[in-house]
C-alpha positions in Angstrom: 0.4 -0.4 -0.1 1.4 3.4 -0.9 2.3 5.7 2.2 0.7 8.9 2.1 -1.1 11.3 3.8 -1.8 11.4 7.1 -1.2 7.9 8.0 2.5 7.6 6.8 3.0 11.2 8.4 2.4 9.1 11.7 4.6 6.6 10.4 7.7 9.0 10.8 9.1 9.7 14.0 11.3 13.1 14.6 11.6 12.0 18.2 14.4 14.1 20.2 15.9 11.2 21.9 17.6 11.8 25.5 16.7 9.0 28.5 13.0 8.1 28.7 12.1 7.3 32.0 8.7 5.9 30.9 7.7 2.3 32.2 8.6 -0.5 29.0 5.5 -2.9 29.1 4.8 -5.6 26.6 1.5 -6.2 25.4 0.1 -8.3 22.6 -2.3 -6.8 19.3 -3.0 -8.4 16.3 0.3 -7.2 13.3 -2.2 -4.7 11.5 -3.3 -2.7 14.4 -1.5 -0.5 16.7 -2.7 0.4 20.1 -4.5 3.2 19.9 -6.6 5.2 23.2 -10.1 6.8 23.1 -9.8 10.8 22.4 -10.9 13.5 25.3 -13.4 16.1 23.8 -12.3 19.8 23.0 -14.0 23.1 23.6 -15.1 25.4 21.2 -12.5 26.6 18.9 -11.1 29.9 19.1 -10.6 31.6 15.8 -7.3 31.0 15.4 -7.7 27.3 16.2 -10.6 27.2 13.7 -8.3 28.7 11.4 -5.4 26.3 12.0 -8.0 22.8 12.1 -9.1 24.0 8.4 -5.6 24.3 7.6 -5.3 20.7 8.6 -8.6 19.2 7.3 -6.9 20.8 4.2 -3.3 19.2 4.1 -4.6 16.1 6.1 -8.4 14.9 4.6 -9.8 12.5 6.1 -7.3 12.7 9.4 -9.7 12.9 12.4 -8.6 16.0 14.6 -10.0 16.0 18.1 -8.2 18.4 20.1 -5.9 21.6 19.5 -4.2 24.1 21.9 -0.7 26.4 22.7 1.4 24.2 24.2 3.9 25.7 27.0 7.0 25.7 25.0 8.3 26.8 21.3 5.5 28.7 20.3 4.4 26.0 18.4 0.3 24.0 18.8 -0.3 20.4 19.8 -2.8 18.5 17.6 -4.8 15.4 18.5 -4.2 13.5 14.8 -5.9 10.6 15.4 -4.5 9.0 18.2 -0.7 10.5 18.1 0.0 13.9 19.7 1.6 16.2 17.1 2.8 20.1 17.0 2.6 22.2 14.5 2.9 26.2 14.0 0.2 29.0 13.6 0.3 28.8 9.8 0.4 25.2 9.9 3.9 25.3 7.2 5.7 22.5 9.6 4.4 19.0 11.4 6.6 17.8 14.2 6.2 14.5 14.6 7.6 12.5 17.9 8.4 13.3 21.3 9.6 16.7 23.3 11.5 16.1 26.8 12.4 18.3 29.8 16.2 17.7 30.0 16.4 18.6 33.0 13.4 16.2 34.5 13.9 13.9 31.6 10.2 13.9 31.0 8.7 12.6 28.2 6.2 16.0 28.0 4.5 14.3 25.0 3.8 11.5 26.5 2.4 13.1 29.7 0.6 15.0 27.8 -1.3 12.6 25.7 -2.4 10.8 28.7 -4.1 13.6 30.0 -5.9 14.3 26.6 -6.6 10.4 26.5 -8.0 9.8 29.4 -11.2 7.3 30.0 -14.4 8.4 31.6 -14.4 5.4 34.0 -17.0 6.2 35.6 -19.3 5.4 32.5 -17.7 1.8 32.2 -20.2 -0.8 32.6 -18.4 -3.0 35.6 -21.5 -5.7 35.2 -19.4 -6.6 32.0 -16.4 -7.3 34.3 -15.5 -9.4 37.6 -14.1 -7.8 40.9 -11.5 -9.2 42.6 -10.4 -7.3 45.9 -7.1 -7.6 47.4 -6.4 -5.4 51.0 -8.7 -3.2 51.7 -9.2 -2.3 48.0 -8.8 1.5 48.2 -7.3 1.6 44.8 -8.8 0.5 41.6 -7.5 -0.5 38.5 -9.8 -1.7 35.0 -8.2 -4.8 33.1 -8.9 -5.6 29.8 -7.5 -9.4 29.8 -6.7 -12.4 27.5 -6.7 -15.6 29.3 -4.3 -16.7 26.3 -2.0 -14.0 26.1 1.4 -14.3 27.7 1.7 -10.9 28.8 -1.3 -11.0 30.4 -0.3 -13.9 32.6 3.1 -12.2 33.2 0.9 -9.2 34.2 -0.9 -11.6 36.6 2.1 -12.4 37.8 3.3 -8.8 39.4 -0.2 -8.1 40.6 0.4 -11.1 43.3 2.0 -8.7 45.0 -0.1 -5.9 44.5 -1.6 -4.9 47.5 -4.8 -3.0 48.8 -6.7 -2.7 45.0 -9.7 -3.8 43.7 -9.1 -4.9 39.7 -12.0 -4.6 37.7 -10.8 -7.6 34.8 -13.2 -7.2 31.3 -12.6 -10.5 29.2 -11.4 -9.1 26.2 -10.0 -12.4 24.0 -8.5 -11.3 20.8 -9.7 -13.6 18.6 -6.8 -12.6 15.7 -4.4 -13.8 18.0 -5.7 -16.5 20.4 -9.2 -18.3 19.0 -9.5 -20.5 21.8 -9.4 -17.4 24.0 -13.5 -16.4 23.4 -14.5 -20.3 24.3 -12.2 -20.3 27.6 -13.4 -16.7 28.9 -16.7 -18.0 28.1 -16.3 -21.0 30.7 -14.4 -18.9 33.6 -17.2 -16.4 33.4 -19.5 -19.1 34.2 -17.9 -20.4 37.0 -19.6 -19.6 40.3 -16.7 -17.5 41.7 -15.4 -15.7 38.3 -12.5 -14.4 40.6 -11.4 -17.6 41.9 -11.8 -19.5 38.8 -9.8 -16.5 36.6 -6.5 -16.6 39.4 -6.4 -20.3 38.9 -6.7 -20.8 35.6 -3.4 -18.0 35.1 -1.9 -20.4 38.4 -2.4 -23.8 37.1 -3.9 -23.6 33.4 -7.2 -25.5 34.6 -10.7 -24.0 33.6 -13.9 -24.8 35.4 -15.5 -27.5 34.6 -18.8 -26.1 32.8 -19.7 -25.7 29.1 -19.5 -21.8 29.2 -22.8 -21.2 28.3 -24.9 -18.7 31.4 -24.6 -16.1 29.3 -21.4 -15.0 28.9 -20.5 -10.7 28.5 -18.1 -11.8 26.0 -19.6 -10.1 22.6 -20.6 -7.1 24.8 -16.9 -6.2 26.2 -15.2 -7.4 22.8 -17.3 -4.3 21.6 -16.6 -2.2 25.1 -12.7 -2.3 24.0 -13.6 -1.5 20.7 -15.5 1.5 21.4 -12.4 2.5 23.3 -10.6 1.7 21.0 -8.5 -0.9 23.0 -6.8 -3.6 20.7 -4.0 -4.6 22.7 -3.8 -7.0 25.7 -3.4 -6.1 28.6 -4.6 -2.6 28.5 -4.9 -1.2 32.3 -7.5 1.9 32.9 -6.6 3.8 36.2 -8.8 5.3 38.5 -8.0 9.0 37.1 -8.9 7.4 33.5 -5.2 6.8 32.3 -5.0 3.7 29.9 -1.6 2.0 29.6 -1.0 -1.0 27.2 1.1 -3.9 28.3 2.1 -5.7 31.7 3.5 -3.0 33.6 6.0 -4.3 36.2 4.8 -4.3 39.7 6.9 -0.7 41.0 5.6 0.9 37.9 2.0 -0.5 38.6 2.5 1.1 41.7 3.5 4.6 40.7 0.5 4.3 38.4 -1.7 4.1 40.8 -0.3 6.4 43.5 -0.4 9.1 40.4 -4.3 8.5 40.0 -4.7 8.6 43.4 -2.8 11.6 43.4 -4.8 13.0 40.2 -8.0 12.4 41.3 -7.4 14.3 45.2 -6.1 17.0 42.6 -9.8 17.1 40.8 -11.7 16.9 44.2 -9.8 19.8 45.8 -10.7 22.4 42.6 -14.8 21.3 42.6 
């Protein structure tokens, strides 16, 4: 296929590379797809932003543009093009595709900003389609999209064994293209009398509960939910502040993301 237009643009990485301090995580996705995330809504355009949007639509026809705003550095504007945060000047004469780092803190500013823009409205997640596991006092929350046959989901479950004081809502999300038997296993696990216990036992031993998986499982609905959130990699975690991260995060990174989500929620509550 000829690589032209905005899709080609997003395939080019002009990165200001220093040393990334972001967690290295592994996730599994169909080869034909790349992980994408739900776009947040934008306020009404100012005249300048409206003019920029018009220019962007002319130069990148068909590209979904969900956000345009002045960035805090280099006089650039940030633009959410598809699921990618890019930068441009007010006249849209030049486009910068890549990550901007703070040289003092080594923070990936692009990554941090993207995560804020792409937060999920967790209060709208249909928790009746998930099963719940509570560890300790359950005071922290993770929403997990997982595939029973995904090796990185198995890795994440091992990392979470030492995670305490957390409530995990797990949405069964078999990726049929990669694991054709995962949907069957998911249905059997859902139909177990104790879903949380059955899930943990399966990941520990590989043994499935003894049932036919015909109790009215939510797999089709959870797959549709994941598609609506543009989730196509497993595992994918959503934290209490709506931050979505695909991949099997190591325990220290899980702890950091949970703490960050708690801090963001506390900050948001104080601003109300």
